[in-house]
N, C-alpha and C positions, 0 to 999 in steps of 0.2 A: 504493499499499500505504499502512495505517496501525497503528501500534503503538503500545500504552500501556506505557513504562516505569516501572516499580515500586521503587520504591527509600527506607527509610525515612529518609532526608536529603533534600534538594533543595538542598544548599548543599556547597561542596567541603570535604571536612572530611579526608580522606586518598584515598588509590588507586579504592577504589571508586565515590565520588563523580567522582574526575577522569577514571575511566575513562565514569560513566556520560554527562558532559559529551561529551566526544571522541566518544562513540558516535553521542550526539544531532545532534553538527555532522557526523559520516560520513554518517550514516542520510542528513540534510536535503540531500547534494550528490546522493545516492543519488533525490531523488525522494520519499522515504518520508518520509513525517508519522508524527513522537514526538509523544506525548502524555506527563504525564509524571502520575506517579502518587503520591502521599507522605506525611508528616504533617506535620499545621501546623505551621511555626514559622516564627519571628521573622526568623532568617537567613536564610531561603530567598528563593532567587533570583525574582523576579518571573515570574509565569505565570497567566493566565485563568482555569486551569484549578484554582488553589490552592481555589475552592470547592467543589471534590469531595474536597480532603484529609481526612483522617482527624484525629480529637481527638488531642491529644498523652496517652503514657502516667497524667501525672500535670502539675501544673501548674507544677514545675520543669523541664517537658521532659525532653529525656535524658542531660543532663550532669550536673545538679549533683548531689547527696546527697540523695534524695527524704523530706521530712516526712513524718514517721509522723502519717498521717491516714485514716479510715475513706473519703475519697474517693480520696486516691491510693493505700492498698491494693488497691481494686476497680479502679483505673485498672491499674494495675501487674498486675492479676490478667490483667482482659482483656485487654490486651495481649500478655503471654507467653502464655496459653492460646488463648483463641480469640476476634480482634476483631471483633467483630458491626457498630461502626460502620464498619470500615475494609471489610467484607466488602458489608454495605450501601451505602457509599458508590461502591465500583469497580463493584458490577454498575450502578447509576444512569450513571456516567462510560460504561460499556462501553454502555449503551444511547442515550447521546443522541451518541456517537461512531462506535460502527460498526467499531470495529477488527477487525485480520485475527490480530490476539496478542498478548497478555499476555509482557512480557520484563521477569520478576524479577530484581533485581540482591539485594537484603537485605531479608528480611520477617521474622525470628524479633524476640522480643520489643519489637515495634513494632506491626508491621502485619500481625504473626502470619501461619499459613499459609491463614487462612483468606479470602484472597484468590482460593491457588490454587483452591478450591473454588468461589469468586464466579465463576471465568471459565468454569469449567467448567458450569457450573450452567447461563451463558450463552451456552455454546455456542462457547468462544472456546477456541483454542489457547494452550499454557501452554509457554512455553520459560525453564529457570529458571538463571541463572549460576552456579555454585559455586565461592565465593574463600576460603572456612575450613569449618569440618568438622562444623557444628549438625546436621545430621542424624542424627549416630551420638557428637558428644560434648555431654554438656548445658554444658560450659564452652566448645563450640566445637574448640579447639584442640589437642587429644589430650596437654595437660600434666597431669602431678599432681605437686606441691610441686617444680618446675621440670625434674621427665623425662618422656619422653615415655609414654606412656602409652595405650594400644587398648583397655581391661578394658572397655569399653561397647561397641565395634563394632559386635556383632552384638545389644545389647539388655538386658546384664546391667548394673543400673545400683548394685550395691551397694557398691562401692569408690568409684563418685563421692558416693555418700551417707556413707559413716562417714569422705571426706576433706573430707566437708563442700565440694567444689570451687567452685559457682559463688559467689565472693567472700567465701569459708570461710563461708558461712551455712547452716544447714543447713535454716531456710527454702527460703530461696533455690535449694537444691539440687534439695529435694522437690518445692518449683512448677515447676522445667523438668523432672524427670524424669517429673511427672505429666503435663506438654505434651505430653512425647516420645510418651510410654507412648497417651495420645489421636489424638495424628498417626499412628500404629503399630495403633490400633484403627479410627480411621475411617479408613486406609490413605488418606490426602488426599495424601502424594507421588508416590500411584502415578499422579495427577489428569493429573501434569507429561509432557506430551508429549518435551520433549527437556531434558536437562542440556548445557550446556557448562560446560566443564571448562579451566582455564587451561593446565593440564599433565601429558603421563601421568601423572604420578605421581597426581594427585589422580583422574582417570579411573580410574587400578589402586585407590586407596581407594575409591571409590564400588562399583566392579564387587564389592570384597570385604566392604561391607554388604548387598549382594543388590539393588542395581542394575540392571538388565539393559544387558549392553553395546552393545546393540544401540538404547538410549537417550539413549547420550551422546555428544557431539561434543568434540573438545579443538580449541580453538580460541583460540591463542597471545596474550595481553597484544599492544595494537600501542601505539606513540605514534607520532606527524607528525614524522620527520626532514630534511623537505625546508626546513624554513629554521634548521636547526640545524648549526653549523659547530665539529668539534672544535677543543679547546684545550690545545696538549700542554705548556706549561709551570702551575706553581701557586703561589699563594702560603704558602706552607708552612700547610695546614689543612685536616683530615680531617674529614668531612662525616656525620652522620647525618642525612637524611632521613626524614620520614614521622610518622608518630606515636610519642606516648613510649607506648606500651602494653609491659605487662609480656612478653611470648611476644615484642616486637621488640628485647627483650635490652638497650637502652637503657643501659640501669647497668654492663655489661660493656664497650660504647664508653670507659666514662669510666674503670672501672678499668683500665683499658690504658695510662692518659694517666698513671698513677703511675708506670712505668717510662720517662717522656717529659718529667720536670720541669725534667732540663738542657737540652732544647732549646726550640729555636725554637717547636717546633712545636704546635697549639692544635686541640684539640675543637671546632665549631659544631654546631649542635644545632638543626636548625628547630623548633621552638617556645617554650616556656615553661612554667615552672614551675607548676603550679598549687595548688589548697588537699588536693587528692587527697591520699590516705595515702601511693600509690604514690610521686608525684610530692615529697612531702616526707619520705618515706627516702630519694628520688637527693638532692634538695641537701643533707641531713646527713650523707651520705656525701660532698658534694664539701665541707663545709664540712670534716668532719671529718679530710678527707685533705688537707688546706689545693692545693685544685684550683680555686680560683674563679676564676684567672687564667687554668687552662687547658680551659676547658670553658665555652663563650659558648651562651648561650642568644637566635638570634637573632630568634624571635618567627614566628609563619607568615608564609612569604613565598609568592609566586607570581607569577607573569607576567615582566617583565624583569630584577626582583631576585632569584629564584629563577634566571632562566638563569646569570644573569652569578656567583651562589654556587656551583652549581654548576662552570661551568667555568671557576673560578678556584682550583679544589680541589686537591689530593695525591691524594687518592682518595676514593669513597664505603665507610664500613661497613655493612654487614648483619650484626652479629649475634644474628640472631634464634636463638632457642630453642626452638624449634615447624616444624613442616612450613609452613617455607613457599613462598606459593603464587606463584612467579615475579613479585616486586615490581616495580612500574612503577620503581621508583628503580634497578634492576639495569641495564634497557634503556636509559631514560635517560642513566646514567654512562656506558654505553657509546658513546651518540652521541656525547656530548659529549668522548669519547677520554678516558675515566678510570676506570681496575684498580677492580675492588670485594673489598673484603677480606671476608669473609662465611664465618661461621660452615660447618662440614660439616652 
């Protein structure tokens, strides 16, 4: 059996990419040939299939603040609405490799749902894993001004436009809404043969949004625990794992340290403060509240370093403010014998 796995990153930047590489490793052990399809990026892992990868949406790729230029604007619109380059490249890859299925992890705003239509034009089965709510929410996370909001679940985007939900930008929000209306008009998501959800909650949200229950499979996130030894002592620190994205609630873990200034405990965060507006707000809060000695940014960790960091933690914190989709961090914490302190 041969499967193309499509994701807009081909390097580890968070939970979805960890899942991707674990899936590829597990599939290989089962005798399944897995071929990656992604966006060109200098951080990508090596693969001979990179010649098929789509162009990035801007000259600065997908993390930096994109410079305002006609070329980058065209690239942003292409990637957000309908990426003809990705569609063409995927069809070429399918013709050259003859896969049995295309397994999509994350395509919105980069590869775009054009790759769904590309696979169907080539008569290939499409399976789509759902790890957020991009099909129903312009902002993907059902959040509006830090509160849970499902106003857009059934296609009414007036509140999203009014509140400029996408990056507090009217233009960005309108672009996403335009794209979502296009997807509804072309019925592109009806081309997906099976949706894979990580938990029953997400499955029920898809059903509420109009996806037939018969098309949805619930396959929980998995990790390999065979090489993990639980550790029941600690080095007096709380651990925040994963991306410092707004919906992950990083700031609330940091605010909690105000109550622990007179203890030996610190908060360790697996990341680094960037130049982004969100990160600078976090850093300003730390300085204003004199928490520099209580909050430690470890930088990105993986392999043995990450294992050691989890193993010696007092607990793992998960202060998410959105509908979190059973993150790997929770499962990994349990495997290492660590309790999890999470928001409701």
